[in-house]
N, C-alpha and C positions, 0 to 999 in steps of 0.2 A: 585472317592471320591471328587475330586475338582468340579465335576459337581453337586454332591449332595449338597456340602457346598454352591455352587453358587445358587442353587434352594432354599435352607433353608434361605440364606441371603435375597433373593428376597421375600420369604414368610414373613420374619419379616418386611421388608419394607412395603409390602402391608398391613399387619395387623396394623402397626403403622399409615399408611396413612388413613385406615378406621377410627381408633380412633380419629385421629386429625380432619379429615373432618366432622365427625359427631359432635364433640365437638365445632368446629368452626362454624358450621351452627347454633348450639344453641346459641353460643355467639353472633352471628349476630341477632338472634331472640330476645334475651334479650336487645340488644342495639337498637332494631327498626331500623335496617339497611335495605334499599331497597332490594328487591329480586334480582334486577339486579346486585347489589353490592354483594350480597351474592354469586351469581353464578360467576360473573366475577372477584370478589376481594377475598372474604374470602375463598370460596370453592375452587377457582382457585389456591389461594396461598397454601392452605392446601394440595391439591392433587399434587401441583408441588414441594413440599418439597423434595421428593425422587430425582427428576431430579436436584435439586439444591445441595443437600447434596453430591450426588455422585461426581460431578466435584469439589465441594469444598474439599471434603476428597482426591480426586485424586490430586489436585493441591497443597495442603498444606501438604501432607504427603509423604512418600516414597522417601526421598532424595537419598536413595542408588539406586533407579531406577527412577530417575527424568524424563527421556525422555519418558519411558513407561507411567508413571503416568499423565504426561502432555498430551500425546496422548489420554489416556482414558478420561481425563477431557474435552478436546476439542471435542472428539467424541460425548460424552454425551450431551454437550452444544448445538451443532449444530444439533444433531439427534432428540432432543426433539420437536422443532418446525416442523421438517419434519413429525414426527410421529403423531402430533396433527393435521396438515393440510391435512394429507392423510388418514392413517389407522383409526384414531379416527373419522373422518367424515363418512368413509364408514361404520364403526360399527353403527354409528347413523342411517345411511340409512337402514342397516340390521334390526336394532331394530324397526324402523318405519314399516317395512314390516312384521316383526314377530308379532308385537303387534296391527295390523291394525284392527282386529275385536274388540279388547277391546277398542280401541281408537275411532273407527268409522270413520277413515280417514288414509291415508297414508302419505300425504304431512305434513311437520312440520309446525306449527303455531308459528312463532317467532316475536320478537320485531326488526324490521328492524333497527331502529335508534340505538338500543344497540349493535347489532352485527357489524354494520358498524362503529360505534364509536371505538370498539376494534381493528377492522382490520385497521382502519386508524392510530391508534397508532403503530401497529405492523409493517406494510409494510415498511414505510420509515425508521424506526429505524433499522430493520433487514437488509434492503437493504444496508444502509451505513456501517453496521458492516461487511457484507459479502465483500464489497469493501475494507474496512480497512484491511481484513485478507489477501489481495493480495500484499500489500505494506509494506515496512519497516517503523517501528514506534519506536521512542525512548521511554524510560520508562515514561518521563514526559507526552508526548502526550497521551500514553495509559492511564495513571492515570487520566488525564483530561477527557478523554472519558468515563472512568468508572464513574467518579463523575457525568458527564452529564446524563448517563443512570440512576443513582439513582434519579436525579432531575426530569427526565421524568417520571419515575414510581410513584414518590411522587405526581406529578401533576396528573397523571392518577387516583391514589387513592383518591385524593381530589375531582376530578370530580365525581367519583362513589359514594363517601360517602355523597354528597350533593343530590343525588336522593332520593325521597320520597318513603317509603315503603307502599305498597297497603294495605289498611285497611283489617284486618281479615285474612291476610296471615298466614298460619300454617304450621308446619313441621309434616310429617307423621312418621318419624323414631324417637322414643325417644332416650334419652341419654343412651348409653350402660352401663356406670358406675352406674347410678341410678337403672337400672335393676338388676345389679350384687349386689348392696347395699340394694335391696329391698325397694328403694324409688319410688317416681312417675316419670318414665322416661319421661313423657310428661310435667312435671313441675319440671325440674332438679334444684338442688341448685347450687349456683355460685361455692361453693368449689369443687363439684363433676365435673363440667364443666371444671374448671381450671386443676384439677387432670388428667382428661382424655387427655386434650391437652398436658400437660407436658409429660405424659407416651407415647403418641403417637409420639412426637418429639424425645424422647429418643430411642424409638424402631426404628424410621427411621434412626437415627444417627448410632446406633449400626449395623444395617443391611447394611447401606451404606459403612461403613468402611470395613466390610468383603467382600461386593460385588466387590469393587474396587480391593482389593488384589487378589481375585479369578479371576477377568477379566484378570489381568496381567499374573498370573500363568498359566491360562487356555490357553491364547493366545500363550504362549511360547510352551505349550505341542502340540497344533494343528498347530503350525508354521504359525500363522496369525498375521498380524499387529494389535496391541492392540487397536490402534486409530479406525481402521475400525471395529473390533469386537465390541468395545464399541459404535461406531456410530449406530450399528444395535441392539445389545442386550440391552444396557442401557435403551434407550427409550422405547424399546418394553416391558420391564418389568416395568419400573417406570411409563409409562403413563397408566397403567391399571386402577389406581383410577379414572382418568378422564373418561375413557371409561365406567367404572362400573357405576359412578354416573350418566352419561348421559343416559345410558340404563334404569336405574331406573326411572329417570325423564321422559323420553319418555314413559315408561310404564304407568306412572301416568298422562300423558298428559301435563306435565309441559315442553313443548318443548323449551320455552324461556330460562329456566334454563339450560337445556341440552346444548344448543348451547353456552350460556354465560360461562358455565364452561369450554368449549374448547377454545373459542376465548379469554377469560380472562386469561387462562393459556399461550396462545400464547404471549400475551402482557408481562406477567411476564417473560416468557422464553427469550424474546428478550431483557430484561433489566438486571434483577438481576443475573442470571448465566453468561451472557455475561460480566457484569461488573467484576465478579470474574476472568473470562478468561483474561480479558485485564489487570487487576491488577497483576496477578500471573503467567502470561505466556507471551511468545513473541507475541501471537495471529497470528501465521503463519498458515493458513488453507491449508490443503492438497486438492488435486484434488476430492477425494471422499466427503470431507466435503463441498467444493464449489458446487459440484453437488447436495448435499443433501439441502444446503441452497437455490439454484436456484429453485429446485422443490417445496420446502416449499413456497417460494415467488410466484411462478406461481399458486400454488394451492389456496393461500390466494387471489390472484387477481381474479381467476375464482369464488370463493365464494363470494367476494365483488361485482362483476358484477351481479351475479345471485340473490343477495339480493335487487331486485327492488321493492318487495312488502313484505307482512307479511307471505308469503308462500315459503317454501323451499322444492322443489321436491327431491325424491330419486335419480334421475339420476345425479343431481348436486353433492350430497353426495357421490355417488358411483364412481365418477371420482377419488376420493382419492385413491382407490385401484389400479387403473390403473396407477396413478402417482407414487405410491410406487413401482409397478412392474417395471416402467421405471427406477427408481432409482437402483433397484437390477440389472437390466440389464446393466445399466451404470457402476456400480461398477465392475461388472464381465469384461466389456469391458475395463475398466482401468487397469485390472489386479491386483486388490486389494485383491482378494480372495487367 
């Protein structure tokens, strides 16, 4: 029964993410935001909401099981960048191979400057936060670091919003609510767009609350550390919106948006959820969490190095699958299962 409820809560999160992402893309279109910003900022923030809501709910609720909820929250926070830099990248490589006939090519055509900009934000910030997780910090220092992260992400958002939108850029998927309301989905009303975004957020929140509770209960039943279970299950479930969007964009030949959605989410995950972790937990990272963070950093570094030009080959992307396999072997070696 717990497994069924866990699956249903995840389905609610995924449905809410789909509504939010679709709505926020149309919001960016109406505001004439650059495509790079739509992928790296608006869509990335939208699809990253589940990964943010789950640790937020875990850290702010469950005072009767505070230790377990904190473990779930930190596992979800650190696991998200790992999943994005490994499994999500390999999924993009598989999609490029699967749609090679439709696309007429295998290698991804990306905007080198956009991807490297995102990774240049992510790497130093996340590296510092991994190091911070190994030392004792007082509440004042943790809150100052959390504030610094919010400033870093605000700076990143300003940089992205200043980019110019390509003339004639269009969205291929209409607004879902307009289709339901029998309006024109390719010319949605502002009210319908706002309503869809709000419903998406509420669905994500409801699903996240139940997901966290079931992770804690399920971990007790199978005698697993809730933090380790969250480290693997939470990102695997909540990162699906990013993977789904990226596969769709690769099929449409919009490789730059596919990659921007992933790298932009990595920037978001290294700032906003971590700020929550610093503000509402001691930020003491366990060995599995430090391993996950190290592999995420290594994968990001490999991707940055291979972005020497505007082509990204599938071998580079498929390294992500090997990196995640190393993580699983490492967790087993640490005796965390």
